[in-house]
N, C-alpha and C positions, 0 to 999 in steps of 0.2 A: 733869557737867563735871569734878567733882573726881576721879572715877575715871579719866577720860582723862588728866588732868594727872598723877595719881599713876603711871599706867602709863607715861606719857612719861618721867617722871623715872626710874622703875625701868628701863625699856628702855635709856635713854641711847643711842639708836640714831641715828646720823648720817642726816639726810635724812627723818626721820619726823615732824618738827614739824607740817607741814601735815596729815598724816593724823590726828594727835591733835587738832588744832584742829577738823577736820571731824567727827571722831567725837564729841567732847565736845558740839558744837553739835547734832549729829544726835540723840544720846541725850537731850539736854535738850528739844529740840523734840518728840520723840515723847511727851513727858509732857503735851502739850497747849499751848494758846496761852500760858499762863503760863510754861511752860518755855521756849518760843521767845522770849518777851519777856525773861525773865531771862538767857538765853544771849546775846541781843543786848546787853543792858545790861552784862553782865560782860565780854563780848568787846570792846566799844567802850571800856570803862574800861581794860582791860588794855592794849590797843593804844595808847590815849592816853598812859598812863603810860610805856610803853616808848618811844614817840616822844620824850617829854620827856627821857628819860634817855639819848638818843643812839642808840636803836635805829633802824636804817635805814628810811627812808620806803618804799622799794620792798619790803622784807621785810614791813613792816607791812601794805602793800596786799595782798600775797600771802597773809598770814595772814588778813586780813579776807575775802578771796575764798574761802578754805577754810572760814572760819566761816559765811559765807552759804550755801555749797554744802551743808554739813551741816544747817543750819537749814531749808533748803528741802526736806529729806527725801531728797536725792540720796545715793547710796552713798558713804560715806567711804573705801571701799577704792580709789576713784579716785586717791587720794593716797598709798596704801600703797606704801612703798618695797620693792623686791625684797630678800628676805632677812630682813625683820622677822619675828621668831618668831611662830608661829601663835597663841601665847598672847594676843597683843594684837590 
């Protein structure tokens, strides 16, 4: 998850947020049940903090949908925006 977060910050690419959410959760879940559990706990905590700080509820729900998508083993590229460098 840290690698996806770091890549998201580095890319600074508009519209790529959901892709990086899905990718981070996908990568964590591929490490086994403990990785999926940790991804869920971290994702839920992050979204909870963002909601408390005024982050929009609709955006938070969309982030959580991308998180669940990745954790379920589905391809994170579903959320990949056009033009995002192949490096990511």
